[in-house]
C-alpha positions as CSV (number, residue, x, y, z in Angstrom):
1,M,138.7,186.9,62.3
2,S,139.8,186.1,65.9
3,D,139.6,189.0,68.4
4,K,143.4,188.3,69.2
5,K,144.4,188.9,65.5
6,K,141.7,191.6,65.4
7,N,143.4,193.5,68.3
8,E,146.9,193.0,66.7
9,E,145.9,194.9,63.1
10,Q,144.2,197.1,65.2
11,E,147.3,197.5,67.2
12,H,149.6,197.7,64.5
13,I,147.5,200.5,62.5
14,Y,147.5,202.2,66.2
15,D,151.5,202.3,65.7
16,S,151.6,203.2,62.2
17,S,149.5,206.1,62.8
18,E,151.4,207.4,65.9
19,A,154.9,206.8,64.1
20,L,153.5,209.1,60.8
21,A,152.2,211.5,63.0
22,Q,155.8,211.7,65.1
23,E,157.3,211.6,61.5
24,L,155.2,215.1,60.7
25,S,156.0,216.7,64.0
26,K,159.4,216.6,63.6
27,A,159.1,217.7,59.7
28,E,157.0,220.4,60.9
29,H,159.8,220.9,63.5
30,F,162.7,220.8,61.3
31,V,160.8,223.7,59.0
32,E,160.3,225.7,62.3
33,Q,163.6,225.6,63.0
34,N,165.2,225.8,59.9
35,K,163.0,228.5,58.0
36,K,165.7,230.7,56.4
37,L,167.7,227.7,55.2
38,V,164.6,225.9,53.7
39,L,163.4,229.2,51.9
40,T,166.9,229.8,50.7
41,I,166.7,226.3,49.3
42,G,163.5,226.7,47.3
43,S,164.5,229.5,46.2
44,V,168.0,228.4,44.5
45,I,165.7,225.4,43.5
46,A,163.1,228.3,41.6
47,A,166.1,230.0,40.4
48,I,167.6,226.9,38.7
49,I,164.1,226.1,36.9
50,L,163.7,230.2,36.0
51,I,167.3,229.7,34.4
52,F,166.9,226.4,32.5
53,L,163.6,227.4,30.8
54,G,165.1,231.0,30.2
55,G,168.2,229.7,28.4
56,K,166.0,227.0,26.6
57,Y,163.8,229.9,24.9
58,Y,166.9,232.1,24.4
59,I,168.6,229.6,22.7
60,S,165.4,228.6,20.8
61,S,165.3,232.5,19.7
62,Q,169.0,232.5,18.7
63,N,168.7,229.9,16.8
64,T,165.5,231.4,14.6
65,I,167.9,234.5,13.6
66,A,170.6,231.9,13.1
67,Q,168.6,229.9,10.6
68,Q,167.7,233.0,8.7
69,E,171.3,233.9,8.4
70,L,172.1,230.6,7.6
71,F,169.7,231.0,4.6
72,Q,172.3,233.1,2.7
73,A,175.3,231.6,3.5
74,V,174.1,228.3,2.1
75,Y,173.1,230.1,-1.0
76,Y,176.9,231.4,-1.6
77,F,178.1,228.2,-0.7
78,E,175.9,226.1,-3.1
79,A,176.8,229.0,-5.9
80,D,180.5,228.0,-4.8
81,S,181.2,231.1,-3.9
82,L,183.1,229.9,-0.8
83,D,184.8,233.4,0.1
84,L,181.2,234.9,0.4
85,A,179.9,231.7,1.8
86,L,182.7,231.9,5.0
87,N,183.1,235.6,5.5
88,G,179.4,237.0,4.4
89,D,179.1,239.6,2.1
90,G,178.8,243.2,4.6
91,N,175.0,242.4,5.0
92,N,174.6,238.9,5.8
93,Y,176.3,236.8,8.2
94,G,178.8,234.1,6.8
95,L,179.3,230.6,8.3
96,L,182.0,231.5,10.4
97,D,179.8,234.4,11.8
98,I,177.2,232.1,12.7
99,V,179.7,229.5,14.2
100,S,181.1,232.5,16.5
101,E,177.8,234.2,17.3
102,Y,175.2,231.4,17.6
103,G,177.4,228.7,18.9
104,M,175.0,226.8,20.9
105,T,172.4,226.5,18.4
106,D,171.5,224.2,15.5
107,A,172.1,226.5,12.9
108,A,175.9,227.1,14.0
109,N,176.2,223.2,14.1
110,V,175.0,222.7,10.6
111,A,177.4,226.0,9.5
112,S,180.2,224.0,11.0
113,F,180.0,221.5,8.5
114,Y,179.4,223.9,5.6
115,A,182.5,225.7,6.8
116,G,184.5,222.6,7.2
117,T,183.5,221.6,3.9
118,A,184.4,225.0,2.2
119,Y,187.8,224.9,3.7
120,L,188.2,221.4,2.4
121,K,187.4,222.3,-1.4
122,Q,189.6,225.5,-0.7
123,G,192.7,223.5,0.2
124,D,192.8,224.8,3.8
125,F,192.8,221.4,5.2
126,E,193.5,222.1,8.7
127,S,190.6,224.7,9.0
128,A,188.4,222.0,7.5
129,L,189.2,219.6,10.5
130,E,188.4,222.2,13.0
131,Y,185.0,222.8,11.8
132,L,184.2,219.2,10.9
133,N,185.1,217.9,14.3
134,K,182.9,220.6,15.7
135,F,179.8,219.1,13.8
136,S,177.8,216.2,14.9
137,S,174.3,215.0,13.6
138,S,171.8,212.1,14.4
139,D,171.5,211.9,10.7
140,Y,173.5,208.8,10.4
141,L,173.8,209.5,6.4
142,V,175.2,213.2,7.1
143,Q,176.9,212.2,10.4
144,A,179.1,209.3,7.9
145,R,179.5,211.9,5.2
146,A,181.5,214.4,7.7
147,Y,183.7,211.5,8.8
148,S,184.7,210.5,5.1
149,L,185.5,214.4,4.7
150,I,187.6,214.6,8.1
151,G,189.5,211.6,6.1
152,D,189.6,213.5,3.1
153,A,191.3,216.4,5.2
154,H,193.7,214.0,6.8
155,M,194.0,212.4,3.3
156,E,195.2,215.5,1.8
157,L,197.5,216.2,5.0
158,G,199.5,213.0,4.5
159,D,197.9,211.3,7.7
160,F,196.8,208.3,5.7
161,G,196.6,206.4,9.4
162,K,193.9,208.9,10.4
163,A,192.2,209.3,7.3
164,A,191.7,205.2,7.1
165,S,190.5,205.2,10.5
166,M,187.9,208.0,9.8
167,Y,186.7,206.4,6.7
168,E,186.2,203.0,8.7
169,K,184.1,205.0,10.9
170,A,181.9,206.4,8.4
171,A,181.7,203.2,6.8
172,G,180.6,201.3,9.9
173,Y,178.2,204.2,11.5
174,N,174.9,202.6,10.1
175,A,176.9,200.8,7.1
176,N,174.4,200.8,4.2
177,K,174.8,199.2,0.7
178,E,174.9,202.9,-0.7
179,F,177.7,204.5,0.9
180,S,179.8,202.1,3.3
181,P,181.4,200.3,0.1
182,I,182.5,203.8,-1.1
183,Y,184.1,204.7,2.4
184,L,185.5,201.0,2.7
185,Q,187.1,201.8,-0.8
186,K,188.7,204.8,0.5
187,A,190.3,203.4,3.6
188,A,191.7,200.5,1.5
189,I,193.4,203.2,-0.8
190,A,194.4,205.0,2.6
191,N,195.8,201.8,4.4
192,E,197.6,201.1,1.1
193,R,199.4,204.3,1.0
194,N,200.2,204.1,4.7
195,G,202.1,201.1,4.5
196,D,199.3,198.2,5.6
197,A,198.5,196.0,3.0
198,K,196.6,193.3,5.5
199,A,194.0,196.2,6.6
200,A,193.5,197.1,3.0
201,L,192.7,193.6,2.2
202,A,190.3,193.4,5.0
203,N,188.8,196.5,3.6
204,Y,187.9,195.4,0.2
205,E,187.2,191.9,1.7
206,S,184.4,193.4,3.8
207,I,183.0,195.1,0.8
208,V,182.9,191.7,-1.0
209,S,181.4,190.0,1.8
210,D,179.1,192.4,2.9
211,F,177.5,194.5,-0.1
212,F,177.5,192.0,-3.2
213,G,176.0,193.9,-6.1
214,A,177.1,197.3,-4.8
215,T,179.1,199.5,-8.0
216,E,182.8,198.5,-6.0
217,Y,182.1,195.3,-5.8
218,Q,184.1,194.0,-9.0
219,D,186.7,196.3,-8.1
220,A,187.0,195.0,-4.8
221,K,187.0,191.6,-5.9
222,K,190.1,192.4,-7.9
223,H,192.1,194.3,-5.2
224,A,191.6,191.5,-2.8
225,A,192.8,189.0,-5.1
226,R,195.9,191.3,-5.5
227,L,196.8,192.0,-2.3
228,R,196.3,188.3,-1.2
229,G,199.4,187.8,-3.5
230,L,201.5,190.4,-2.0
231,L,200.8,188.8,1.5
């Protein structure tokens, strides 16, 4: 290496070190001049971290309690004792209590699904929609089922357009051979009742083209042929 190049590199290192020292000095000077501000910011960050961790622990502990309450409510639901499932028995919370008291927990989310389904069985379709719309799940089968139940409620209320939309949403949510044809068939019925034969035909054709061998396949072929004759 030439002496000139070596000297240039040494000068570069020296300049970089000197610049770094200057920046550190500026930072130290800023901290010294703004101790109160720095301490306040540090305290706020620490408080946010503590609140976050405390909140996670609180929600976790609340969810454990809510899960215990949910067990009895689900037992009543499965026994078809829907009033007890919804409102409790005087000693145990019902589904509505769990949603109200433990709203941020996973158990409350599940309780919303059961409550909406219970109301649907009782014929209270507005309440069914209220609770089913609160529910969400990462399980694609359960979430698709919830969309279909929302469609059922709209169907019973005579809102066939919304019913068809929800059935189609259920069918397309991680589509599968077991359930998607069922939801598409329900969508076709809703669309026909809504006066939209073209949309109903599209639903049946989806079953025929995408779900060969499904239980609904032959009926879908028959209804698709019928609707083509009308259009």
